[in-house]
C-alpha positions as a LaTeX table, in Angstrom:
\begin{tabular}{lrrr}
\hline
Residue & $x$ (\AA) & $y$ (\AA) & $z$ (\AA) \\
\hline
Met1 & $-0.03$ & $-0.08$ & 0.05 \\
Ala2 & 1.41 & 3.40 & $-0.97$ \\
Asp3 & 2.92 & 5.47 & 1.71 \\
Thr4 & 1.34 & 8.75 & 0.72 \\
Glu5 & $-2.23$ & 7.11 & 0.81 \\
Ala6 & $-4.19$ & 8.56 & 3.80 \\
Ala7 & $-4.60$ & 6.65 & 6.95 \\
Pro8 & $-7.90$ & 5.36 & 7.84 \\
Gly9 & $-9.81$ & 6.84 & 10.92 \\
Leu10 & $-10.51$ & 3.40 & 12.37 \\
Ser11 & $-8.73$ & $-0.03$ & 12.41 \\
Phe12 & $-10.44$ & $-3.34$ & 13.17 \\
Val13 & $-7.89$ & $-5.99$ & 14.26 \\
Val14 & $-8.90$ & $-9.68$ & 14.31 \\
Pro15 & $-6.67$ & $-12.67$ & 15.03 \\
Leu16 & $-7.50$ & $-15.92$ & 13.08 \\
Tyr17 & $-6.71$ & $-19.39$ & 14.08 \\
Asn18 & $-8.38$ & $-22.29$ & 11.97 \\
Thr19 & $-11.31$ & $-19.95$ & 11.36 \\
Gly20 & $-12.22$ & $-21.96$ & 8.15 \\
Pro21 & $-15.88$ & $-21.72$ & 7.34 \\
Gly22 & $-16.15$ & $-18.81$ & 9.84 \\
Leu23 & $-14.24$ & $-16.54$ & 7.56 \\
Arg24 & $-17.47$ & $-15.90$ & 5.27 \\
Pro25 & $-19.81$ & $-14.72$ & 7.89 \\
Leu26 & $-16.92$ & $-12.81$ & 9.58 \\
Leu27 & $-16.20$ & $-11.00$ & 6.46 \\
Glu28 & $-19.87$ & $-10.36$ & 5.66 \\
Ala29 & $-20.55$ & $-8.93$ & 9.26 \\
Phe30 & $-17.82$ & $-6.33$ & 8.38 \\
Arg31 & $-19.43$ & $-5.53$ & 5.00 \\
Ala32 & $-22.67$ & $-4.72$ & 6.53 \\
Leu33 & $-20.99$ & $-1.93$ & 8.59 \\
Ser34 & $-22.08$ & 1.56 & 7.68 \\
Leu35 & $-19.58$ & 4.17 & 9.06 \\
Pro36 & $-19.44$ & 7.80 & 8.27 \\
Glu37 & $-15.57$ & 7.54 & 8.19 \\
Ser38 & $-13.02$ & 5.57 & 6.45 \\
Trp39 & $-11.76$ & 2.32 & 8.31 \\
Glu40 & $-9.52$ & $-0.75$ & 7.60 \\
Leu41 & $-9.49$ & $-4.49$ & 8.60 \\
Val42 & $-6.29$ & $-5.90$ & 9.82 \\
Leu43 & $-6.47$ & $-9.92$ & 10.01 \\
Val44 & $-3.46$ & $-11.78$ & 11.59 \\
Asp45 & $-3.51$ & $-15.67$ & 10.96 \\
Asp46 & $-1.89$ & $-17.15$ & 13.86 \\
Gly47 & $-0.45$ & $-20.23$ & 12.22 \\
Ser48 & $-3.57$ & $-21.83$ & 11.22 \\
Thr49 & $-3.29$ & $-25.46$ & 9.76 \\
Asp50 & $-6.55$ & $-25.29$ & 7.64 \\
Ala51 & $-5.49$ & $-23.03$ & 4.89 \\
Thr52 & $-7.32$ & $-19.85$ & 6.68 \\
Phe53 & $-4.86$ & $-17.57$ & 5.24 \\
Met54 & $-5.13$ & $-18.79$ & 1.63 \\
Thr55 & $-8.96$ & $-18.69$ & 2.07 \\
Ala56 & $-8.83$ & $-15.02$ & 3.39 \\
Thr57 & $-6.71$ & $-14.04$ & 0.40 \\
Arg58 & $-9.21$ & $-14.95$ & $-1.99$ \\
Met59 & $-12.21$ & $-13.61$ & 0.13 \\
Val60 & $-10.90$ & $-10.15$ & 0.61 \\
Ala61 & $-10.29$ & $-9.69$ & $-3.34$ \\
Asp62 & $-13.58$ & $-7.60$ & $-3.71$ \\
Phe63 & $-13.63$ & $-6.12$ & $-0.08$ \\
Pro64 & $-14.85$ & $-2.51$ & $-0.08$ \\
Met65 & $-12.34$ & $-1.46$ & 2.30 \\
Pro66 & $-8.49$ & $-1.60$ & 2.79 \\
Val67 & $-7.42$ & $-5.07$ & 4.10 \\
Thr68 & $-4.09$ & $-5.98$ & 5.62 \\
Leu69 & $-3.34$ & $-9.75$ & 5.79 \\
Val70 & $-0.60$ & $-10.95$ & 8.11 \\
Glu71 & 0.35 & $-14.74$ & 8.27 \\
Leu72 & 2.50 & $-15.75$ & 11.28 \\
Ala73 & 5.21 & $-18.37$ & 10.77 \\
Arg74 & 3.63 & $-20.47$ & 13.35 \\
Asn75 & 1.05 & $-20.37$ & 16.33 \\
Phe76 & 2.28 & $-17.75$ & 18.74 \\
Gly77 & $-0.82$ & $-17.04$ & 20.71 \\
Glu78 & $-3.70$ & $-14.78$ & 20.66 \\
His79 & $-1.60$ & $-11.87$ & 22.34 \\
Ala80 & 1.30 & $-12.05$ & 19.95 \\
Ala81 & $-1.22$ & $-12.18$ & 17.22 \\
Val82 & $-3.02$ & $-9.12$ & 18.32 \\
Leu83 & 0.01 & $-7.27$ & 19.14 \\
Glu84 & 1.29 & $-7.95$ & 15.64 \\
Gly85 & $-1.96$ & $-6.65$ & 14.31 \\
Tyr86 & $-1.66$ & $-3.51$ & 16.40 \\
Arg87 & 1.66 & $-2.94$ & 14.77 \\
Arg88 & 0.00 & $-3.09$ & 11.16 \\
Ala89 & $-3.00$ & $-0.99$ & 12.17 \\
Arg90 & $-2.88$ & 2.54 & 10.87 \\
Gly91 & $-6.12$ & 3.93 & 12.37 \\
Glu92 & $-6.26$ & 6.70 & 15.06 \\
Tyr93 & $-8.62$ & 4.31 & 16.97 \\
Val94 & $-8.17$ & 0.55 & 16.96 \\
Val95 & $-10.46$ & $-2.23$ & 18.12 \\
Asn96 & $-9.85$ & $-5.91$ & 18.39 \\
Leu97 & $-12.28$ & $-8.55$ & 18.38 \\
Asp98 & $-12.27$ & $-12.29$ & 18.10 \\
Asp99 & $-13.03$ & $-14.28$ & 14.88 \\
Asp100 & $-15.79$ & $-16.21$ & 16.09 \\
Leu101 & $-18.50$ & $-13.25$ & 15.97 \\
Gln102 & $-19.33$ & $-13.54$ & 19.46 \\
Asn103 & $-18.66$ & $-9.92$ & 19.77 \\
Pro104 & $-20.37$ & $-8.51$ & 16.61 \\
Pro105 & $-18.67$ & $-5.64$ & 14.68 \\
Ala106 & $-21.74$ & $-3.50$ & 15.31 \\
Glu107 & $-20.78$ & $-3.60$ & 18.86 \\
Ala108 & $-17.16$ & $-2.68$ & 18.03 \\
Val109 & $-18.54$ & 0.44 & 16.53 \\
Arg110 & $-20.28$ & 1.20 & 20.02 \\
Leu111 & $-17.01$ & 0.58 & 21.69 \\
Leu112 & $-15.20$ & 3.13 & 19.56 \\
Gln113 & $-17.71$ & 5.64 & 19.91 \\
His114 & $-17.67$ & 5.27 & 23.69 \\
Leu115 & $-13.74$ & 5.58 & 23.34 \\
Arg116 & $-14.35$ & 8.91 & 21.67 \\
Glu117 & $-16.78$ & 10.23 & 24.11 \\
Ser118 & $-15.16$ & 9.38 & 27.39 \\
Gly119 & $-11.64$ & 10.69 & 26.92 \\
Ala120 & $-10.35$ & 7.35 & 28.16 \\
Glu121 & $-7.32$ & 5.75 & 26.38 \\
Val122 & $-8.73$ & 2.35 & 26.30 \\
Val123 & $-12.45$ & 0.96 & 26.70 \\
Tyr124 & $-12.93$ & $-2.78$ & 27.70 \\
Ser125 & $-16.23$ & $-4.62$ & 27.18 \\
Arg126 & $-18.24$ & $-6.02$ & 29.89 \\
Tyr127 & $-21.09$ & $-8.54$ & 29.56 \\
Val128 & $-24.40$ & $-9.19$ & 31.26 \\
Glu129 & $-24.02$ & $-12.77$ & 30.60 \\
Lys130 & $-21.04$ & $-14.59$ & 29.12 \\
Gln131 & $-21.80$ & $-17.10$ & 26.44 \\
His132 & $-18.67$ & $-19.11$ & 27.15 \\
His133 & $-18.51$ & $-22.73$ & 28.67 \\
Trp134 & $-18.53$ & $-22.73$ & 32.47 \\
Ala135 & $-14.90$ & $-23.85$ & 32.65 \\
Arg136 & $-13.81$ & $-20.90$ & 30.47 \\
Asn137 & $-15.65$ & $-18.37$ & 32.49 \\
Ala138 & $-14.36$ & $-20.00$ & 35.90 \\
Ala139 & $-10.97$ & $-19.62$ & 34.27 \\
Ser140 & $-11.55$ & $-16.12$ & 33.43 \\
Trp141 & $-12.89$ & $-15.10$ & 36.78 \\
Leu142 & $-9.64$ & $-16.57$ & 38.50 \\
Val143 & $-7.29$ & $-14.77$ & 36.19 \\
Asn144 & $-9.18$ & $-11.32$ & 36.64 \\
Arg145 & $-8.97$ & $-12.08$ & 40.49 \\
Cys146 & $-5.08$ & $-12.63$ & 40.22 \\
Ala147 & $-4.73$ & $-9.59$ & 38.12 \\
Val148 & $-6.33$ & $-7.61$ & 40.80 \\
Phe149 & $-3.47$ & $-8.73$ & 43.30 \\
Leu150 & $-0.49$ & $-9.00$ & 41.08 \\
Leu151 & $-1.27$ & $-5.94$ & 38.58 \\
Gly152 & $-3.14$ & $-3.51$ & 40.61 \\
Lys153 & $-6.10$ & $-3.89$ & 38.24 \\
Pro154 & $-9.29$ & $-2.08$ & 39.45 \\
Ser155 & $-11.40$ & $-4.79$ & 41.05 \\
Asp156 & $-14.59$ & $-3.70$ & 38.97 \\
Leu157 & $-12.72$ & $-4.01$ & 35.78 \\
Tyr158 & $-13.24$ & $-7.22$ & 33.59 \\
Leu159 & $-10.38$ & $-8.01$ & 31.53 \\
Ser160 & $-11.84$ & $-8.68$ & 28.09 \\
Ser161 & $-10.07$ & $-9.56$ & 24.77 \\
Phe162 & $-12.73$ & $-7.28$ & 23.19 \\
Arg163 & $-11.45$ & $-3.71$ & 23.63 \\
Ala164 & $-11.00$ & $-0.35$ & 21.97 \\
Leu165 & $-7.73$ & 1.64 & 22.13 \\
Arg166 & $-6.48$ & 5.17 & 21.05 \\
Arg167 & $-3.25$ & 5.36 & 18.84 \\
Ser168 & $-1.48$ & 7.06 & 21.75 \\
Leu169 & $-1.70$ & 3.83 & 23.91 \\
Ile170 & $-1.12$ & 1.66 & 20.86 \\
Asp171 & 2.18 & 3.43 & 20.20 \\
Arg172 & 3.40 & 2.79 & 23.79 \\
Ile173 & 2.63 & $-1.00$ & 24.09 \\
Val174 & 3.74 & $-2.14$ & 20.72 \\
Leu175 & 7.38 & $-1.07$ & 21.86 \\
Tyr176 & 7.30 & $-4.48$ & 24.19 \\
Arg177 & 9.13 & $-7.16$ & 22.27 \\
Gly178 & 9.41 & $-9.73$ & 25.06 \\
Pro179 & 8.64 & $-13.36$ & 24.00 \\
Tyr180 & 5.66 & $-13.70$ & 26.54 \\
Pro181 & 3.35 & $-10.78$ & 25.76 \\
Tyr182 & 0.10 & $-10.24$ & 28.02 \\
Ile183 & $-1.72$ & $-7.36$ & 26.33 \\
Asp184 & $-3.83$ & $-6.41$ & 29.41 \\
Gly185 & $-0.66$ & $-6.36$ & 31.67 \\
Leu186 & 0.90 & $-3.87$ & 29.13 \\
Ile187 & $-2.02$ & $-1.71$ & 28.95 \\
Leu188 & $-2.32$ & $-1.54$ & 32.88 \\
Gly189 & 1.31 & $-0.57$ & 33.03 \\
Ala190 & 0.79 & 1.99 & 30.35 \\
Thr191 & $-2.18$ & 4.02 & 31.30 \\
Asn192 & $-4.80$ & 4.36 & 34.12 \\
Arg193 & $-7.62$ & 6.14 & 31.72 \\
Ile194 & $-9.60$ & 3.08 & 31.51 \\
Ala195 & $-13.47$ & 2.89 & 30.98 \\
Thr196 & $-15.93$ & 0.08 & 30.25 \\
Leu197 & $-18.97$ & $-0.38$ & 28.33 \\
Glu198 & $-21.58$ & $-3.08$ & 28.25 \\
Val199 & $-22.22$ & $-4.91$ & 25.03 \\
Ala200 & $-23.62$ & $-7.95$ & 23.61 \\
His201 & $-22.17$ & $-11.40$ & 23.69 \\
Val202 & $-23.80$ & $-14.01$ & 21.53 \\
Glu203 & $-23.39$ & $-17.79$ & 21.47 \\
Arg204 & $-20.59$ & $-19.24$ & 19.30 \\
Ser205 & $-21.69$ & $-20.78$ & 16.04 \\
Gly206 & $-19.68$ & $-23.50$ & 14.47 \\
Ser207 & $-16.14$ & $-23.97$ & 15.50 \\
Ser208 & $-14.98$ & $-24.34$ & 18.98 \\
Ser209 & $-12.74$ & $-22.30$ & 20.95 \\
Gly210 & $-9.19$ & $-22.41$ & 19.97 \\
Tyr211 & $-8.20$ & $-21.84$ & 23.62 \\
Thr212 & $-7.15$ & $-25.39$ & 25.18 \\
Ser213 & $-6.48$ & $-26.00$ & 28.79 \\
Arg214 & $-2.66$ & $-25.87$ & 28.12 \\
Lys215 & $-3.01$ & $-22.59$ & 26.48 \\
Leu216 & $-5.14$ & $-20.96$ & 29.06 \\
Ile217 & $-2.38$ & $-22.15$ & 31.76 \\
Arg218 & 0.31 & $-20.61$ & 29.66 \\
Leu219 & $-1.51$ & $-17.26$ & 29.67 \\
Ala220 & $-1.95$ & $-17.46$ & 33.36 \\
Met221 & 1.77 & $-18.04$ & 33.57 \\
Asn222 & 2.63 & $-15.02$ & 31.57 \\
Leu223 & 0.63 & $-12.80$ & 33.68 \\
Leu224 & 2.34 & $-14.34$ & 36.92 \\
Phe225 & 5.82 & $-14.35$ & 35.76 \\
Asp226 & 6.31 & $-11.54$ & 32.98 \\
Phe227 & 4.48 & $-8.58$ & 34.54 \\
Ser228 & 4.81 & $-9.14$ & 38.44 \\
Val229 & 7.63 & $-10.23$ & 41.00 \\
Met230 & 4.75 & $-10.93$ & 43.46 \\
Pro231 & 5.30 & $-14.61$ & 43.29 \\
Leu232 & 8.87 & $-14.55$ & 44.49 \\
Arg233 & 7.64 & $-12.10$ & 47.25 \\
Leu234 & 4.92 & $-14.69$ & 48.27 \\
Ala235 & 7.86 & $-17.37$ & 48.08 \\
Ser236 & 10.10 & $-15.25$ & 50.40 \\
Val237 & 7.14 & $-15.06$ & 52.87 \\
Leu238 & 6.56 & $-18.61$ & 52.66 \\
Gly239 & 10.28 & $-19.27$ & 53.62 \\
Gly240 & 10.01 & $-16.73$ & 56.50 \\
Leu241 & 7.10 & $-18.58$ & 57.89 \\
Leu242 & 8.46 & $-21.88$ & 57.52 \\
Cys243 & 11.87 & $-20.68$ & 59.20 \\
Ala244 & 9.64 & $-19.42$ & 62.14 \\
Leu245 & 7.62 & $-22.59$ & 62.36 \\
Gly246 & 10.92 & $-24.48$ & 62.23 \\
Ala247 & 12.37 & $-22.28$ & 65.12 \\
Val248 & 9.12 & $-22.79$ & 67.30 \\
Val249 & 9.24 & $-26.73$ & 66.70 \\
Leu250 & 13.16 & $-26.46$ & 67.60 \\
Ala251 & 12.33 & $-24.29$ & 70.83 \\
Glu252 & 9.71 & $-27.03$ & 71.74 \\
Val253 & 12.09 & $-29.97$ & 71.40 \\
Val254 & 14.73 & $-28.07$ & 73.47 \\
Leu255 & 12.19 & $-27.14$ & 76.26 \\
Glu256 & 10.87 & $-30.75$ & 76.31 \\
Thr257 & 14.30 & $-32.33$ & 76.53 \\
Cys258 & 15.13 & $-30.03$ & 79.59 \\
Leu259 & 11.90 & $-30.70$ & 81.42 \\
Val260 & 11.11 & $-34.48$ & 80.74 \\
Gly261 & 14.38 & $-35.55$ & 79.11 \\
Gln262 & 14.84 & $-36.98$ & 75.70 \\
Arg263 & 12.14 & $-38.84$ & 74.00 \\
Gln264 & 11.62 & $-40.91$ & 71.14 \\
Leu265 & 10.36 & $-38.86$ & 68.19 \\
Gly266 & 7.60 & $-40.10$ & 66.01 \\
Trp267 & 8.60 & $-41.31$ & 62.61 \\
Gly268 & 5.16 & $-39.97$ & 61.01 \\
Ser269 & 5.60 & $-36.40$ & 62.26 \\
Leu270 & 9.26 & $-36.30$ & 61.26 \\
Met271 & 8.67 & $-37.36$ & 57.70 \\
Gly272 & 5.53 & $-35.11$ & 57.73 \\
Ala273 & 7.59 & $-31.95$ & 58.64 \\
Leu274 & 10.46 & $-33.20$ & 56.24 \\
Ala275 & 7.99 & $-33.35$ & 53.27 \\
Val276 & 6.59 & $-29.69$ & 54.07 \\
Phe277 & 10.01 & $-28.18$ & 54.39 \\
Ser278 & 11.34 & $-30.04$ & 51.28 \\
Gly279 & 8.14 & $-29.29$ & 49.34 \\
Ala280 & 8.40 & $-25.73$ & 50.02 \\
Gln281 & 12.07 & $-25.38$ & 48.92 \\
Leu282 & 11.22 & $-27.11$ & 45.64 \\
Leu283 & 8.52 & $-24.76$ & 45.17 \\
Met284 & 10.73 & $-21.53$ & 45.73 \\
Leu285 & 13.30 & $-23.13$ & 43.59 \\
Gly286 & 10.76 & $-23.62$ & 40.84 \\
Leu287 & 9.53 & $-20.08$ & 41.02 \\
Ile288 & 13.02 & $-18.76$ & 40.72 \\
Gly289 & 13.74 & $-21.02$ & 37.95 \\
Glu290 & 10.90 & $-19.89$ & 36.14 \\
Tyr291 & 12.00 & $-16.35$ & 36.38 \\
Val292 & 15.42 & $-17.16$ & 35.40 \\
Gly293 & 14.31 & $-19.25$ & 32.26 \\
Arg294 & 12.06 & $-16.53$ & 31.02 \\
Ala295 & 14.92 & $-13.88$ & 31.59 \\
Phe296 & 17.32 & $-16.35$ & 29.50 \\
Met297 & 14.82 & $-16.61$ & 26.71 \\
Thr298 & 14.14 & $-12.94$ & 26.54 \\
Val299 & 17.94 & $-12.12$ & 26.67 \\
Ser300 & 18.79 & $-14.82$ & 24.00 \\
Gly301 & 16.32 & $-13.26$ & 21.61 \\
Lys302 & 13.28 & $-15.68$ & 21.53 \\
Pro303 & 10.92 & $-14.07$ & 19.02 \\
Gln304 & 7.60 & $-12.51$ & 19.93 \\
Ser305 & 6.13 & $-13.70$ & 16.72 \\
Leu306 & 7.57 & $-14.08$ & 13.14 \\
Val307 & 5.75 & $-12.99$ & 10.06 \\
Arg308 & 5.88 & $-15.25$ & 7.06 \\
Thr309 & 3.65 & $-13.54$ & 4.76 \\
Leu310 & 2.22 & $-9.94$ & 4.74 \\
Met311 & $-0.28$ & $-8.59$ & 2.10 \\
Thr312 & $-2.30$ & $-5.53$ & 1.40 \\
His313 & $-5.46$ & $-5.26$ & $-0.45$ \\
Ala314 & $-6.09$ & $-1.67$ & $-0.98$ \\
Gln315 & $-9.65$ & $-0.09$ & $-2.02$ \\
Pro316 & $-10.13$ & 3.76 & $-2.15$ \\
Leu317 & $-10.70$ & 4.94 & 1.39 \\
Ser318 & $-14.11$ & 6.43 & 1.24 \\
Ala319 & $-16.79$ & 7.87 & 3.68 \\
\hline
\end{tabular}
């Protein structure tokens, strides 16, 4: 796309992963948008294995607005894909939404409007009732609770993947090049001008969620180890408590020996105490090892994402 072309006012960023048949209704939903200003669509294929990128290439040939297609070299995860989409977006206002249409593009327009009117730098969506599986809802609740404790997130803020951001905030968070991105952690560390808007959340149609239990655990670990040192502080507190407990037990043994003489210690209690202290040591070593390992991967240059193909489909920007 020519550098001299005027930048659009709005950008919609959508990560794709094995979207397949869902591409057609997704693009049709965007075709139905009626906006008084120019906009663009940025699609990021996160290493799909079902020819999603090639299908998208064919389907956007007659799309009425500019489209940027990004194909990542492998599956790097949703947050890495969205950050790559942010880097390719040119709009003054950017909204990212999932490819399953649980958040309709019409609701994205409402987010953008609220972003402009509120003066906030980011607007998060909130739902009256989430149309996810109960296990996914439980995991989201747990992650949000941890974010309150670890990141200082406001307790009434729900960290949704359906969010709208101003260009000024986008420019700050895309500077992060670490291999373990967590967008909400970046946002909370870059601004306190945060607003929310209640939006519709519809049931998923067709394909199942791309988030497996393993991916959810990896995302939670990014929150724990890449944007907070609180686990290390908790490990220190645990070590201090166990040392205090050990001192109390030792004092009790010495006192008992002085008062009633030496007695045969119970095998069960000895093994139980040994297991507690050994387990605590291994836990703290594991926490330290996780931080050291991630620091090593960052210093050694592990990529956040790698782009295999970048294509632009330009149409005249019109109102």
